[in-house]
N, C-alpha and C positions, 0 to 999 in steps of 0.2 A: 504493500500500500504506500509506504514511504517512497519507494522507488518510483512508483507511478506518479506521485505528487511532484517529485523532483523532475521527472520527465516532462510533465505538463507545464511546470513553472519555466523550465528551460525553453520549451517550445513556445510558450507565451512571450518570453523575453525576446527570442529570435524573431518572432512575428512582429513585435513592437519595434525591433531594430530595423526590420525591413520596411516598416510603415513609413519612416521618414527617408525619402529619397532625394533630399535637396529641395531648394526652392526654385521656382520657375522664373523665366524672364518677365512674365507678367507681374509677379510679386516684386521682383527687383525694381521694375518701373514704378510700381506703386510706392515702394519705400523711398526711392529717389525723389519722386514728385512731392511726397509729404515733407521730406527734408528740405527741398527747395522752397516749398511753401513757408516753412518755418523761417528760412533766411529772408525771404521777401516780406513776410509779416514784420520782421524786425526792421527792415529797410523802409517800411512805409507807415504802419499804424501802431506798432508795438515796440518802438525803439528802446523802451525802458527795460525790456527783457533781453539782456545780452546773451543769455543761453540759447536763444533762438538762432542767432547767427553762428554760434559755436557748433551746434548740431548741423546747421546748414552747410558747413564745410564738407560734410560727408557726401553730399549729393553729387558733386561734379565727377569724382572718380567712378561712381556707379554708372552714370550716364556715359562716361568715356569708355568704360568696359563694355557696356551694352552696344555702343556704336561699333566697336570692333567685332563683337559677336554678330551684329546685324550685317556687317559686310560678308561674313562667311556663310550666313544662313539665307541671305536674300536671294530670291529667284530672278530679280531684275535690278541690276546695279544702277542702270540709268534712271529707273523710276525712283529708287532709293535716294539718289543724288537730287533728283528733281523735287522730291517731297521736302528734303532738307532746305533746298534753295527757296522754294515757295514759302515754307515755314519761317525761314529767316527774314524774308521780305515782310510777311504779314506780322511778324513779331517785333519789328523795329519800332513802330509807333508806340505800342504798349510799353516796350522796354524804355524808350526815351521818356515817356510820361512817368514811369515808375522811378527811373534812375535820376533824371534831371528835372522832372516837372515841366518838361517842354516837349512839343511834338517833334522838334528837330534838335538833335544833339549829336554832332559828328565825331565826338571825341571818345566814344565808347560804343561798341556794337554788341548785339545780343549773342548769346552763347551758341545759337544754331550756326552762326558763321564760323565759329571755332570748330564745331563738329564737321562742317562742310570742308574746311581746309584739311582737317585731320583725315577725313575719308578720302580726299583726293591724294594725300600723301600715301596712304595705304594702297590705293588703287595703282599708283605708279610703281610702288615697290613690288606688288604682287605680279604685275605684268612682266617685270624683269625676272622675278624669281621663277616663274613658270618656264622660262627659257633654260633653266638648269645651270646657269652660270653663277656660281656662288660668289666669286670675287666681285663681279659686276653688281650682284644684288647688295653686297655689303656697301659698295660705293654709293649706290642709289639710295640705300637706307640712310646713310650719313648725309648725303646731299639733301634728301627730303627733310631730315631732322633740322638741318641748318636753315634751309629755305623756309620751311614751315615756321620755325622759330622767328625768323626775321619778319615774315609776312604777318605773323600773329601780332607783332608789335607795331608794324607799319599800318596795318588796318585797324588796330586797336580793338580787336575782338575780345570778348570776355575771357579772362584768364591769360590773355596775350599769348606769347610763344610758349609759356609754361603749360597751357592747356593742350597745345599740340603735342608736346613731349609726353604728357600723361597718357594721351591716346596711344602714342608710339610705344610706351612702356607696356601697355596691355597687349599691343600687337606683338611686340618682340617676345614677351614672356607668356604667350597664350598657351594654356595647358594646365594640367592638374598634377604635374610632377613637383617634387619638393623644391627643385631649383627654379621652377616657374613662380611658385609662391614667394620664394626668397627674393627673386628678381623684382617682382611686383612691389614687395614691401620696401626694398632698398630704393627702388626708383621713385616711389611715392614719397618716401621720407626725404630723399635728397632734393626733389623738386619743391615740395611743400615747406619743409623746415629750413633747409640750407639755402635754397634759392629765393623762394617767395618770402618766407619768414613773416615779418610784420608784428602785429600786436602780441605781447606775451604778458602773462599774469603770474604773480608769485603764489605758490601753493605750499602750505606747511605739511610735510610728510615725516612722521617720526621725529619731530623737533627740528628738521632741516628744511630750509626754504629753497625750493627749486622753482624755476620759471618754465611755464608751459606755453608754447607758441600756439596761438589760436589755430593757425593753418595746419598744425599737426593733427588736428581732428580728422583731416582727410584720410589719414591712414586707417581709421576705423572702418572705412568703406570696405576694406578687405574682408571683414567678418561676413557680411551678407554675400559678397562676391564669391567667397570660397565655398559658401553653402549652395551656390548655383551649380547644377550639373548638366546643363544643356537642355532642360525641358522648357518648352515654350509656354505652356499654360493656356488659358482662354485667349483665343485669337480670332478675330473677324474684322470686318470693315468698321464696325461701330467702335470696337476696342482701339483699333489702330488710329481712327480719326480722333477719338477721345484723347489718346496720348499726345498727338500732335497739337490738338486744340487747347489742351490744358495750359501750355506755356504762355501763349499770348492772352488767352482769356483771363487767367488768374491775375496776370500783371495788370491788365486793363481794369479789372474789378477792384483790385487793391489801390490802384491809382485814383480811381473815382471815389473810393471810400476816404482816402487820405485827403483828396481835394475838398470833399464835403465836410 
């Protein structure tokens, strides 16, 4: 009887272990959108709650990761590029209203332009990689990283050239091997903490004061990213349209609330 109980307990545990098979791209998108919303709430109507922008730092790396996944899973790259381009145009006015309180603001562009530049870099690299010439692929990767970085700053897209590099980090270390995880962490830490840096706050830990860089929160994006195992989740035209519409619509709504 005891043996049977142990067997059933073991079987139940194994079944519960198999029940969790990672989170889907749908879930990742929802998480990233909620985190982005937190950041934009802080930027518009809830500026007194600094924690909102801290957790908002987690959003961009998730979107960058999903952009890379989108490249490899899309059935129509031209359509994917076209949707990003159209979304970037439609989002510019809401972004300007939210960011600068003006319909026209040429000094900072919305994040979809960043994604578009990153996707073009990946497309160029992949075209060369498929030719099977490794040295040329390395040269083109480095060329894309440099040009993408420069263009990111010249066009003043969101996250500037650093945003392009974060996309390329997830492209270069795409996979679920230990060295891919390590590369993603080192890449995100280097870009967000060493390069972007910015605001830091003192925190007392065991009587010692250490400074935590706000942008370092971006590294926490790896937690949900590593739980993703390639599943798509709910996907149809309505879901896809909702994901693209969320960005300009929520910025427009927040801008109107802030104005009123």
